[in-house]
C-alpha positions in Angstrom: 25.3 24.9 20.9 22.2 24.1 23.0 21.3 20.4 22.7 18.1 18.8 23.8 18.2 16.7 27.0 16.9 13.2 27.6 17.6 11.8 24.2 15.8 8.6 25.0 12.4 10.2 25.3 9.8 10.5 22.5 9.1 14.1 23.2 12.7 15.0 22.6 12.6 13.5 19.1 9.4 15.6 18.4 11.3 18.7 19.7 14.3 18.0 17.4 12.1 17.6 14.3 10.2 20.7 15.2 13.5 22.7 15.5 14.8 21.3 12.2 11.7 22.5 10.5 11.5 25.8 12.3 13.1 29.2 11.6 16.9 28.9 11.7 16.5 25.1 11.2 17.9 22.9 8.4 17.1 24.1 4.9 16.7 20.6 3.6 14.2 19.6 6.4 12.2 22.8 5.9 11.8 22.1 2.2 10.3 18.7 2.6 6.7 17.8 2.0 4.6 14.7 2.3 5.2 14.0 -1.4 8.9 14.7 -1.4 9.4 12.2 1.5 7.6 9.3 -0.2 10.8 7.6 -1.5 12.6 8.2 1.8 9.8 6.6 3.7 9.8 3.6 1.4 13.6 3.3 1.6 13.5 3.3 5.4 10.9 0.5 5.3 13.1 -1.6 3.1 16.1 -1.1 5.3 14.1 -2.3 8.3 13.1 -5.4 6.2 16.8 -6.0 5.2 18.0 -6.1 8.8 15.1 -8.3 9.8 16.0 -10.7 7.1 19.6 -10.7 8.2 18.6 -11.1 11.9 20.8 -8.1 12.7 19.2 -7.1 16.0 21.7 -4.4 16.8 21.1 -2.6 13.5 17.3 -3.2 13.8 17.1 -0.7 16.6 18.9 1.9 14.5 16.8 1.3 11.4 13.6 1.5 13.4 14.7 4.9 14.7 15.2 6.1 11.1 11.7 4.9 10.3 10.3 6.6 13.4 11.9 9.8 12.3 9.9 9.6 9.1 6.6 9.2 11.0 7.4 12.2 13.3 8.5 14.3 10.3 5.3 13.7 8.4 3.3 14.5 11.6 5.2 17.8 12.0 4.5 18.7 8.3 0.9 18.0 8.9 0.8 20.0 12.2 2.3 23.0 10.4 -0.5 22.8 7.9 -3.1 22.5 10.6 -4.1 19.0 9.5 -3.2 16.9 12.5 -0.5 16.5 15.2 1.6 13.6 16.4 -0.8 13.2 19.4 -3.6 12.6 17.0 -1.6 9.8 15.3 -0.9 8.2 18.7 -4.5 8.5 19.8 -5.8 7.0 16.6 -3.6 3.9 16.7 -4.2 3.4 20.4 -8.0 3.6 20.0 -7.8 1.2 17.0 -5.8 -1.3 18.9 -8.2 -1.3 21.9 -11.2 -1.6 19.7 -9.8 -4.4 17.7 -8.7 -6.4 20.7 -11.9 -6.9 22.7 -10.5 -10.3 23.8 -7.8 -8.4 25.7 -9.5 -5.1 26.6 -13.1 -6.4 26.8 -15.1 -9.5 27.6 -14.9 -11.4 24.3 -13.4 -14.9 24.5 -11.3 -16.4 21.8 -9.6 -19.8 21.8 -6.8 -19.4 19.3 -5.1 -17.2 16.7 -7.6 -18.3 14.0 -10.6 -16.9 16.0 -8.6 -13.7 16.7 -8.2 -13.2 12.9 -11.8 -13.9 12.1 -12.9 -11.4 14.8 -10.4 -8.9 13.6 -11.8 -9.1 10.1 -15.4 -8.7 11.4 -14.4 -5.6 13.3 -12.7 -4.1 10.3 -15.7 -4.9 8.1 -17.9 -3.0 10.6 -15.6 0.0 10.5 -15.5 0.3 6.8 -19.2 -0.5 6.2 -20.8 -3.5 4.4 -20.7 -1.8 1.0 -16.9 -1.6 0.9 -14.7 -4.5 -0.3 -12.5 -6.2 2.3 -9.7 -5.6 -0.2 -10.2 -1.9 -0.6 -7.7 -0.8 2.0 -4.8 -3.0 0.9 -2.2 -0.5 -0.3 -1.9 -0.9 -4.1 1.7 0.4 -3.9 2.8 -2.8 -2.2 5.3 -4.9 -4.1 3.2 -7.3 -6.3 4.1 -10.4 -4.2 3.2 -8.8 -0.9 0.0 -7.4 -2.4 -1.0 -10.8 -3.7 -0.3 -12.5 -0.4 -2.2 -9.9 1.5 -5.4 -10.1 -0.5 -5.3 -13.9 -0.5 -4.9 -13.9 3.3 -7.8 -11.5 3.7 -10.3 -13.5 1.7 -9.1 -16.7 3.4 -10.2 -15.2 6.8 -13.8 -15.2 5.6 -13.6 -18.7 4.2 -12.6 -18.3 0.6 -9.7 -20.7 0.6 -8.7 -24.3 -0.3 -9.6 -27.0 2.2 -6.0 -28.3 2.2 -2.7 -27.6 0.6 -3.2 -30.4 -1.9 -5.9 -28.3 -3.6 -3.4 -25.5 -4.1 -0.8 -27.9 -5.5 -3.4 -29.3 -8.0 -4.2 -25.7 -9.0 -0.5 -25.1 -9.5 -0.3 -28.1 -11.9 -3.4 -26.8 -13.7 -1.8 -23.3 -14.1 1.5 -24.8 -15.4 -0.5 -26.8 -18.1 -2.5 -23.7 -19.1 0.8 -21.7 -19.4 2.3 -24.5 -21.6 -0.8 -24.4 -23.8 -0.9 -20.6 -24.3 -0.5 -19.8 -28.0 0.3 -16.1 -27.8 2.5 -13.8 -25.9 -0.5 -12.1 -24.4 -2.0 -15.4 -23.2 1.4 -16.6 -21.9 1.8 -13.4 -19.8 -1.7 -13.8 -18.4 -1.2 -17.5 -17.5 2.2 -16.7 -16.1 0.6 -14.1 -13.8 -1.9 -16.8 -12.7 1.0 -19.2 -12.1 2.7 -16.6 -9.9 -0.5 -15.9 -8.0 -0.9 -19.6 -7.2 2.7 -19.9 -6.1 2.1 -17.1 -3.6 -1.0 -18.9 -2.4 1.1 -22.0 -1.9 3.7 -20.0 0.1 0.9 -18.6 2.2 -0.5 -22.0 3.0 3.0 -23.1 4.0 3.4 -20.2 6.4 6.0 -18.4 4.2 6.2 -14.8 3.2 6.6 -14.7 -0.6 8.5 -11.4 -0.7 10.9 -12.5 2.0 11.7 -15.9 0.5 12.3 -14.3 -3.0 14.6 -11.7 -1.5 16.6 -14.5 0.2 16.7 -16.4 -3.2 18.0 -13.2 -4.8 20.7 -12.9 -2.2 21.7 -16.5 -2.6 22.0 -16.0 -6.4 24.0 -12.9 -5.9 26.5 -14.6 -3.6 26.8 -17.7 -5.8 27.3 -15.7 -9.0 29.8 -13.4 -7.3 31.6 -16.6 -6.2 31.6 -17.8 -9.8 33.1 -14.5 -11.0 35.8 -14.7 -8.3 36.7 -18.3 -9.4 37.0 -17.1 -13.0 39.3 -14.3 -12.0 41.5 -16.7 -10.0 41.6 -19.1 -13.0 42.1 -16.3 -15.4 39.1 -17.2 -17.6 36.3 -15.0 -19.0 33.0 -16.3 -17.7 31.3 -15.3 -21.0 33.7 -17.5 -22.9 32.7 -20.6 -21.0 30.3 -23.1 -22.6 26.9 -23.5 -21.0 28.0 -26.9 -19.5 31.1 -25.3 -18.1 29.1 -22.4 -16.6 26.7 -25.0 -15.1 29.5 -26.9 -13.6 30.8 -23.7 -12.0 27.3 -23.0 -10.7 27.1 -26.4 -9.0 30.5 -25.7 -7.5 29.2 -22.4 -6.2 26.1 -24.1 -4.7 28.3 -26.4 -2.7 30.3 -23.5 -1.3 27.2 -21.3 -0.7 24.2 -23.4 0.3 
């Protein structure tokens, strides 16, 4: 069996994908389309996020490789259709990075990250044209929390933001009161959405990523509830037979064991 050499080079990966898609290659790879790979691409993105959340640097390199494979595979499918090639992908992002960093590759002077972001938004606005919303290219397929945080961050860059965090907290109190006063399921759902939106805004102002902190909260709940189930097995009791107070006491025990 003839194997490619220099496995640490990008061109080798392109060669491998080309061979997998070519005559005599892998039947599965040859059948794939941009559409059929959508879920695979999303899954690889989430696996990268998972190892980032865990701080697993060793696995991060492996998962980034899986994600890179998806990029090259999509580029190969496009090349076969005469749409574009991987070199076009690289040229496009390289050009964009240079154009959007005039403070590095040009003569523009910036004093801090805030000015970088303001200039970044101005450059993007110039690229898309004045008639196009700054929110138009935020992917609508993003998870709702990520989408909310992204659109809030974008409008904040052009000054549509609270002066300080107290304003966000006051808004949060207002939204809680409006939710409590809602007199129908439809109004409650609407007010609950506004409440979530404001919570995301609060997280943004605190420098937190809403999606990440919720994932971590989900993991904590999973670990704590699993601990409760294990304790019930050891004590030979059925969790569902416990009273609410007994379940709550077990929950407090789990919180002490799993901070």
